[in-house]
MITORZA-790946 format. One record per atom (N, C-alpha, C, O, CB): z, y, x. Coordinates in steps of 0.02 Angstrom, whole numbers, padded with zeros to 5 digits, always signed. Each point is the difference from the previous one (the first is absolute). Glycine has a CB too. Layout:
ZYX
...
END
This chain:
+00010-00058+00033
-00001+00044-00019
-00016+00054+00004
+00057+00024+00004
-00020-00079-00013
-00088+00123+00012
+00017+00082+00053
+00021+00050-00035
-00021+00057+00009
-00065-00068+00065
+00146-00011-00137
+00022+00055-00022
+00034+00002+00052
-00028+00026+00048
+00021-00021-00162
+00049-00021+00120
+00075+00025+00049
-00021+00038+00085
+00037+00035+00035
+00041-00166-00098
-00144+00112+00077
-00026+00022+00069
-00025+00078-00042
+00033+00042+00031
-00083-00182+00055
+00018+00169-00126
-00047+00043-00047
+00074+00055+00002
+00002+00058+00020
-00111-00158-00116
+00162+00057+00068
+00064+00050-00001
+00027+00040+00050
+00015+00058+00014
+00009-00129-00078
-00022+00008+00088
+00031+00025+00061
-00035+00041+00055
+00034+00046+00024
+00023-00139-00050
-00117+00083+00049
-00045+00058-00001
+00008+00053-00023
+00027+00046+00031
-00081-00106-00029
+00029+00064-00072
+00021+00063-00032
+00069+00050+00006
+00004+00060-00010
-00075-00129-00056
+00106+00036+00080
+00065+00023+00019
+00018+00026+00046
+00032+00053+00006
-00016-00111-00050
-00045+00002+00101
-00019+00037+00063
-00026+00065+00012
+00020+00036+00045
-00032-00132-00030
-00043+00113-00064
-00051+00055+00019
+00046+00076-00038
+00000+00059+00017
-00142-00158-00023
+00178+00061-00054
+00014+00078-00027
+00063+00018+00026
+00020+00058-00003
-00080-00066-00107
+00109-00063+00149
+00063+00036+00034
+00012+00011+00057
+00041+00035+00030
-00005-00070-00096
-00088-00006+00084
-00009+00000+00100
-00045+00047+00017
+00016+00042+00041
-00005-00166-00013
-00057+00124-00050
-00071+00042+00020
-00029+00075-00020
-00004+00053+00029
-00020-00167-00034
+00009+00092-00057
-00009+00081-00025
+00054+00064+00002
-00024+00057+00005
-00043-00125-00079
+00142+00058+00070
+00026+00038-00009
+00006+00051+00093
+00044+00042+00010
+00007-00129-00144
-00103+00070+00184
+00014+00001+00062
-00060+00021+00025
-00045-00041-00005
+00130-00038+00005
-00103+00149+00035
-00050-00004+00017
-00007-00018+00067
+00020+00040+00042
-00036+00024-00124
-00016-00130+00104
-00007-00030+00056
-00052-00018+00026
-00048-00030-00025
+00127+00010+00000
-00064+00047+00100
-00070+00039+00048
-00039-00069+00049
-00061+00000+00008
+00142+00146+00018
-00036-00203+00003
-00023-00026+00024
-00002-00094-00028
+00031-00022-00048
-00005+00143+00130
-00061-00150-00047
+00016-00065-00006
+00046-00026-00012
+00018-00018-00056
-00072+00020+00102
+00096-00013+00032
+00055+00028+00033
+00068+00005-00083
+00040-00044-00016
-00142+00132+00143
+00092-00026-00158
+00049+00006-00026
+00005-00033-00076
+00045-00015-00039
-00039+00112+00122
-00086-00100-00082
-00002-00055-00040
+00055-00062-00021
+00044-00014-00041
-00145+00052+00089
+00062-00067+00018
+00045-00059+00015
+00075-00005+00005
+00040-00044-00018
-00132+00029+00068
+00097+00061-00027
+00087+00024-00015
+00019+00025-00069
+00041+00045+00007
-00035-00003+00111
-00015-00049-00161
+00012+00037-00083
+00015-00072-00022
+00054-00021-00021
-00150+00143-00009
+00014-00173+00042
-00006-00047-00047
+00073-00063+00018
+00037-00027-00041
-00198+00058+00031
+00159-00039+00100
+00083-00023+00023
+00053+00022-00025
+00057-00023+00004
-00091+00016+00082
+00014+00051-00111
+00072+00032-00023
+00018-00013-00064
+00060-00009-00009
-00073+00096+00076
-00024-00091-00111
-00027+00000-00069
+00034-00057+00001
+00060-00003-00015
-00174+00065-00007
+00068-00129+00044
+00003-00063-00012
+00073-00026+00027
+00017-00049-00033
-00152+00043+00038
+00188+00028+00050
+00062-00002+00004
+00023+00017-00072
+00003-00044-00043
-00002+00069+00169
+00017+00045-00139
+00017+00043-00062
-00011-00041-00066
+00048-00001-00038
-00083+00109+00102
-00029-00146-00086
-00014-00040-00054
+00053-00052-00001
+00042+00004-00046
-00163+00019+00051
+00127-00079+00044
+00021-00064+00007
+00073+00021+00030
+00034-00045+00024
-00159-00026-00007
+00153+00144-00019
+00081+00001+00019
+00032+00030-00032
+00061-00004-00001
-00072-00004+00090
-00016+00040-00117
+00034+00077-00028
-00011+00009-00101
+00042+00011-00044
-00094+00063+00198
-00019-00084-00158
-00037-00003-00056
+00012-00020-00059
-00055-00006-00026
+00003+00002+00094
+00098-00012-00109
+00013-00051-00067
-00067-00016-00031
-00038+00045-00016
+00155+00007-00015
-00129-00108+00022
-00059-00009-00063
+00006-00014-00059
+00020-00057-00011
-00067+00029+00076
+00035+00066-00117
+00018-00032-00072
-00010-00085-00008
+00039-00028-00038
-00081+00152-00012
-00001-00159+00079
-00015-00049-00017
+00070-00052+00071
+00026-00052-00018
-00194+00103-00051
+00176-00032+00112
+00058-00021+00020
+00082-00008-00055
+00043-00040+00019
-00121+00097+00091
+00084-00034-00145
+00058+00013-00033
+00030+00058+00034
+00056+00006+00024
-00042-00122-00061
-00056+00151+00034
+00032+00065+00069
+00015-00007+00063
+00047+00031+00024
+00002+00006-00096
-00077-00068+00098
+00030-00027+00074
-00049+00017+00036
-00053+00006-00031
+00118-00104+00007
-00068+00116+00110
-00058-00022+00031
+00001-00060+00006
+00035-00048-00015
-00050+00132+00064
-00058-00065-00011
-00057-00081+00022
+00052-00049+00047
+00004-00061-00009
-00147+00134+00030
+00177-00037+00027
+00036-00026+00054
+00060-00044-00058
+00005-00061-00002
-00033+00176+00123
+00069-00068-00161
+00052-00018-00039
-00004-00054-00026
+00033-00051+00010
-00015+00141-00025
-00078-00076-00034
-00011-00074-00041
-00029-00074+00034
-00008-00053-00030
-00019+00144-00059
+00019-00082+00139
-00015-00054+00059
+00045-00046+00038
-00011-00057+00020
-00060+00134-00008
+00136-00030-00007
+00060-00032+00029
+00028-00054-00014
+00019-00039+00044
-00005+00124-00035
-00007-00097-00072
+00026-00038-00039
-00052-00094+00030
+00011-00055+00024
+00029+00193-00142
-00080-00106+00099
-00055-00072+00041
-00006-00018+00059
-00020-00055+00018
-00043+00076-00079
+00083+00031+00101
+00016-00013+00065
+00022-00011+00048
-00011-00004+00061
-00013+00021-00098
+00082-00027-00021
+00085-00035+00054
+00015-00078-00027
+00047-00032+00023
+00037+00169-00023
END
Protein backbone atom coordinates (compact mmCIF):
# COMPACT_ATOMS: atom_id res chain seq x y z
CA UNK A 1 0.00 0.00 0.00
CA UNK A 2 1.43 3.33 -1.06
CA UNK A 3 -0.88 5.51 1.06
CA UNK A 4 1.42 5.46 4.10
CA UNK A 5 4.40 6.75 2.12
CA UNK A 6 2.31 9.35 0.31
CA UNK A 7 1.07 10.60 3.67
CA UNK A 8 4.61 10.76 5.09
CA UNK A 9 5.95 12.67 2.07
CA UNK A 10 3.04 15.08 2.27
CA UNK A 11 3.87 15.80 5.92
CA UNK A 12 7.57 16.06 5.11
CA UNK A 13 6.95 18.67 2.44
CA UNK A 14 4.39 20.76 4.33
CA UNK A 15 6.04 20.60 7.77
CA UNK A 16 9.71 20.01 7.05
CA UNK A 17 10.51 21.75 3.78
CA UNK A 18 7.99 24.34 2.58
CA UNK A 19 8.18 26.61 5.66
CA UNK A 20 11.91 27.16 5.01
CA UNK A 21 13.79 28.92 2.24
CA UNK A 22 16.24 26.16 1.36
CA UNK A 23 19.26 27.37 -0.58
CA UNK A 24 21.32 24.24 -1.18
CA UNK A 25 21.13 20.49 -1.54
CA UNK A 26 23.07 20.07 1.71
CA UNK A 27 20.54 22.20 3.58
CA UNK A 28 17.65 20.21 2.08
CA UNK A 29 19.30 16.94 3.09
CA UNK A 30 19.85 18.23 6.62
CA UNK A 31 16.22 19.35 6.93
CA UNK A 32 14.98 15.98 5.67
CA UNK A 33 17.15 14.06 8.14
CA UNK A 34 16.00 16.27 11.03
CA UNK A 35 12.36 15.85 10.02
CA UNK A 36 12.66 12.06 9.84
CA UNK A 37 14.10 12.00 13.39
CA UNK A 38 11.33 14.35 14.56
CA UNK A 39 8.63 12.28 12.82
CA UNK A 40 9.82 9.01 14.35
CA UNK A 41 10.67 10.20 17.85
CA UNK A 42 8.56 13.26 18.71
CA UNK A 43 5.53 13.59 16.39
CA UNK A 44 2.47 11.73 17.80
CA UNK A 45 0.42 9.82 15.24
CA UNK A 46 -3.35 9.70 15.51
CA UNK A 47 -3.42 6.23 13.92
CA UNK A 48 -0.98 4.98 16.59
CA UNK A 49 -3.15 6.10 19.52
CA UNK A 50 -1.25 9.39 19.79
CA UNK A 51 2.11 7.68 20.26
CA UNK A 52 5.22 8.33 18.22
CA UNK A 53 6.31 5.49 15.89
CA UNK A 54 9.22 4.68 18.22
CA UNK A 55 6.94 4.55 21.28
CA UNK A 56 4.43 2.39 19.41
CA UNK A 57 7.05 -0.18 18.34
CA UNK A 58 8.89 -0.34 21.68
CA UNK A 59 6.66 -3.05 23.28
CA UNK A 60 7.03 -5.28 20.21
CA UNK A 61 10.83 -5.09 20.28
CA UNK A 62 11.09 -6.21 23.91
